[in-house]
N, C-alpha and C positions, 0 to 999 in steps of 0.2 A: 495333632488332631485337627480336623477341619474347623475352620472358623465358625461355620454355622452351628456345629455341635457345641462348641465352647460358649457361643453367644447365648445359648439357651439359659445359662446361669444368670446372666445379667449383672452388670456392675453394681446395681443397687442392692443386691442381696447381701453383699458383704459389709454394708454400712453398719456402724455400731454407734450407739450414743448412750450416755449416762442418763437414766430416767429417774427423776425424783418422785417421791410420793406426793401427789397433788393434795393441796389443802381443800378438801371438799366436805360438804355437809353430809351427815349420815343419810344414806339412801333409804327410801321407804320400803324397798323390796328385800327379799331374802339375801342373806350374806353367804357367799360361796368363796372359800379360800382354796387355792390350788398351790401346792408346793412342788416346785420343779418345773423349769421352763424349757423342756425338750420337746420331742415329738408328741409325747403323751400329755404333759402338763399344758403346753401351749395350745394344743388342740382342744383340750377340755375347757380351758378358760375361754377361748374364743367362741366355742359352740354353746356354752351355757349362756354367755352374754347375748349371742345371736338368737337363741331360742327364748330367752327371758330377758328382754332389754331392761326391765325394772330391777333386776338383780344387781347387787353390789358384788362384783367379781374382782378378787384380788389375786394376782399371780406373784408368788414369792420365789425369787431366783437369786441365788448368791452371786452369780457371775453376770457381768454386764454384756457379755457376748456369748452366744451359743455356738460352740465349735463342734461340728457334727462328726460322730464316728463314721457314718456312711460317707464314702468318698475320701476318708482319711488315708486309706491304703493307696490311693492314687497320688496323694502328696508324698507318701513314703517312697513310692516308685518313681517319683519325679514327673508324673503326668500332669499334676495340678499343683497349685500354690495354696498356702494357708488361707489367703483371702477368699478362695473359692468356697471354703467350708466354714466361714466365720460370718455370723449374722447377728443383727441387733434386734431390739424389742420395740422400736418406735412405732412400727406399723400396727402391732396388736394393741398398743397403748391408745392409738388413735381410734380404735374400735370401742373404746370405753372401758377396757380392762385396766385396772390400776396395777401397775407393775412396781413391785418393791424389790430393790436389790439388797437383800439381806439373807441371812441363813436361819432357817427354822431349827430351833434347838429343843423345843418342848411342845407336847400336845396334852391338853387336859380334855379327855373325851366326855367327861361328866359335865363340866362347865362349858364345854365346846369352845375352847380357846387354843390358839397357837402362839407360842412365845418365840420371839426372834432374838437373835444374838445381840442386836443393837438396842434391845430393851422394849421394843414395841410388842404389844399383845393384841392379837387380832381375834375378834369373835367370829364364829361361823355357825351357820345352820347345817351346812354340808361341807365336808372337807375332802379334797382330792389329793392323794399323794402319788406323785410320779417321780420318785427319787433316783431312778436308775439303779445302778449297782454300786456296791463297795467290794473291795478285795478282802479276802480272808488272808491277811498277812500272817505268814508262818504256816499256812495250810500246806505249803510245799517247803520242806526242810531247806533252810539256807536262803529263802526268799522273803525279805521283808521290804518295807518302804525304802530303806537306804539302798538295798540291793537293786531296786528298780532304776536307780540313777546310773547303774553300771550295765545291768541287763534290762533294758526298758520293756515295759509291757505294751505301751502305746495303745491300751484298750480303753482309755479315756482320752479323747482327742485334745490336742493342745501342745504344751511343751514336750510331752513324751513323744508325740508324733515327730516333732522336729529333731529330738534327740536320736531316735532310731534312724531317721534319714541322714543325719550328720555322721553317725557311725558307719553307715553303708558307704558314704562318700569317702570316709577316711580309710576304709578297709583296703588292703592290697589286693591286686588281681591274683586270683588263685586262692583267696580266703574261703572260709567256711562260715555260712550263716546257719544258725540253729533256731528253729521255731519250736517252742514247747507249747503244745495245744492242751487245753484243759479237758477234764471230764465234763459230761453233761450234768446239770444245765448251765449254760453260760450265755452271755450276750452275743448275738450274731453268730449262729452256728456255722455258716459258710466262711466267716471272716478270716480265720487263720489260713485257709487254703487259697482264698483270693489274694491274701497278703503274700503268700509264697509266689503266686504267679506274678504279682506286680514287682516284687523284689527281683525275680528272675528276669523280668522285662528290663529292669534297670541294669542288672549285671550283664545280660546278653549284649547290651549296647555299649557298656562301659568297662566291664571286668569279666570277659567271657570265660576265663579259666576257673572261675569261682563255682561253688556248689552250695546247695541248700538242703538241709536235713530237717524233716518234720518228725518230731517225736510225739506220739499220740497214744493215750491209753485206750482209745476207742477202736473198734473194728469197722465201723461205718460212720459216715457223716453226710451232711446235706450236699446234694449235687456231686457226689463222689465220682461217678463215672464220667461226668462232664469235665471235672477238674483233671482227672487222670488222662483223658483224651487230649485236653489242652496241653498238659505238661509234656506228653509224648510228642505231640506235633510241633509245638512251639519251642520247647526247651529240652530236647532229647539229652538224657544223661545228666542234666543239671540238678533236678529235684528228686530227692529220695524220701518217700514216706515210710515210716516205721510204725506199724500199728501195734495194738495191744498184744496180739498173739506172737508178734516178733520181738516182744520185750520193749515196746516203745513207751511204756509208762515211766515217766521221770519221777524219781523218788527223792532226789537231792540236787541242789545246784551250789556251785561255789563261785561267787563273783570274783574273789581274789585270784583264783586259779583259772577263771573263765572256762569252767568245765560243767558238764551236765552228767549226772549219774542216772542211768535208766536201768531197767531190769535186765537188759542185754549186756550192759557194761557202761564204761565211761567214754565220753566224747568231749574233745576240746573245740571251742569255737572262737572265731574272730569277732563275730557279732552274735549275741544271743538274745532273742526275743522271747521272754517268758510271759505267758498269759496265765495268771494265777487263778485259783478257785475263787468263786464269787458268791455274793449273797445280796439281798435287797439293801438299798441305801440306808444310812444310819438312822434317819428320821423315822423310817418304818419300824425299826427296832425300838426306838424311843417311844413311839406311839403304841407299841404293844400289838402290832398287827402281823408279826412274823411268826412262823412255826419253828419247830426245833431245828430245821435245816436252814433257816434264815430267809425263807421266802414267804410271800403273803397269800394265804388262801382267800378266795373271793367267791361271791355268788355270781356265776357267769351271766345271769340275767341283768344285773345292775352294776357289776364290778364293785359292789359293796363288800367290805371286809366281813368275813364270817366270824372274826374274833372281836371286833369292836364296831358297834353300830354307828352310823353317821359318817363313817370314813370309807371312801372309795379308793381303790388302788389300781393304777393302770401302768402299762409299760413293762420294762424289764423286771421290776420288783415283784410282780404278781405271778401266781401260779395259774397259768391260762391253758391248762390241758394240752391239746394238740398244737396250739399256736406257738411258734418259735418266738424267742426274744429278739424282736427286730423293730426298726423304725416304723414300718408299715403296721405291724401288730399294735404298737403303742398308739398310733394315730387312730386305728380302727376301734380299739378298746375305748379310747377317750371319747370318740364320737358317740358310741353307745352309752357310755357312762353319763355324758352330758344330757342325752335324751332321757335317761332314767332319772337323773337328779331333778331335772325340770318337772317331770311328771310327778315325782314324789313330793316336791315342794308345792305343787298345785293340787295335791291330794288325789292324784289319778294313778291308774295302774301303769307301770312302766311298759313301754312297747317291747315286743319280742325282738331281741337283738340278732343281728347278722354280722359276722366278722369276716375280714379278708386279710390276706397277707400276700405281698409280692416282694421278692428279693432278687435283685440283679447282681451279678458278679462280672467284673471286667478283669481279665488276666493279661491283656496286651492291648495296645492301641488298636481299636476297631475289632476287638474280640470279646463279645459278651454273651451271657446266657442267664437264664432265670428259673425260678421256682415260684409257683403261685398256689394259693389255697383259699377255699371258702369254708367257713366254720359256723356251727350253730351251738346254742346253749342247750344242754341236756341236764337231767338230774345228776349225772355222773361227771359233769364238767363240760368244757368246750371240746367238741368233737369235729373232726374234719368231714365235710360233706362232699367236697370235690376238690381236685387239685391236679397239678401236672408240672412237668419240667420241660426244658428245651430238648429238642431232639439231638441224639448223637449223630455224628457224621453229617451235620448240616453244612450247606454251602457257605462260603466265606461271606456272601452278601447278607445271609441271615445273621451271622455272628456280628457283622458290622451294624446291622439294623438294631440288634438287641443292645449293643453298646450305646447307640443313639437313644434308644428307649430309656436306658438307665439315666441319661441326663434329663430327659423329659420327666421321668419319675421324680428325680431329685428336685427339680424346679417346682413340681407340683406339690410335693409333701412339705417343702419349706413354706410355700404360700399357704397351704392348708393349716399349718401349725402356727405360723407367726405373721402371715400376710394380712 
């Protein structure tokens, strides 16, 4: 990849530091606690503090580093390193946000308190939950947390990302990689298909006799025509997608036998990437803001939970209508939530929200494409107002330009969330 593109990331973005809770006096302003330090939580904390400097804003995040799911597929494919997707919290702390590295384990919505695993109890006037996803272990027969150490999901970036990468490196040329895609809804709808492209990029350059099978319960998915065009032009004969009508729904996996059982039959793999069914992160369940399916219904005007007042939910955990579960969606929802929270704390009417999403996919070096959307709040939920996808049969220069834009996007969203 050209140096100019890689340099967009900047070496400073990967810096990480342990941040302690400063010993400060009780602030005179309102107290806003944000749980979850990803694209949603980081953005919410930053913008509440920016819009209301007098507010006491506390960001609670268990991990000392944010390892992003966006761009993790490029680590799996060998195009990037883990330091590219690893970021610290020192910059947002310098903006006046108190960063606490601990795990939120309890919420009292009546007393408006958040309990942390380390014993601290935080009072809040408004609470933002951005817990991302948890997996429904056992939702797919044979797949539990122990199985993920043999058949990695790599759907939470970090050790699982490296595990899948190492398995690909150890696989013999001529081996079979199986990707088990989940049913909707799930984090990053284009992600499994971008991953197939990046794994194919690695295999084409290192183990060209190998093949990739994608088993999928769905018949359609985001940017489908663009992915298929890329597979056919870049990796002819290497990637096979088996959709729901072809029996692609996986009903059982066996880590011991390294097999996948789908409706069409059984298939053995050398490397098997299972992306399991998902739901909102655990603290959302503990706080009582999830529905029977495990996701969080919200008022689209304010991102406030419709189940528990005073709690706002942004990012992958919330039910955001037409908006996909993506980093940009989380960032956009968090900006709107911050504006609503500040208005509500000031006794004002929240502004009319406007949401946006952009999602880039890179399936080879210098080959990218995207989908965009603009959304509005309606009584029926968040609806798409306008949107579009990259053109099919675009010239190579356009694909290369979109790959460069993806790096620009990544640099920008990291800065907006944590910078």
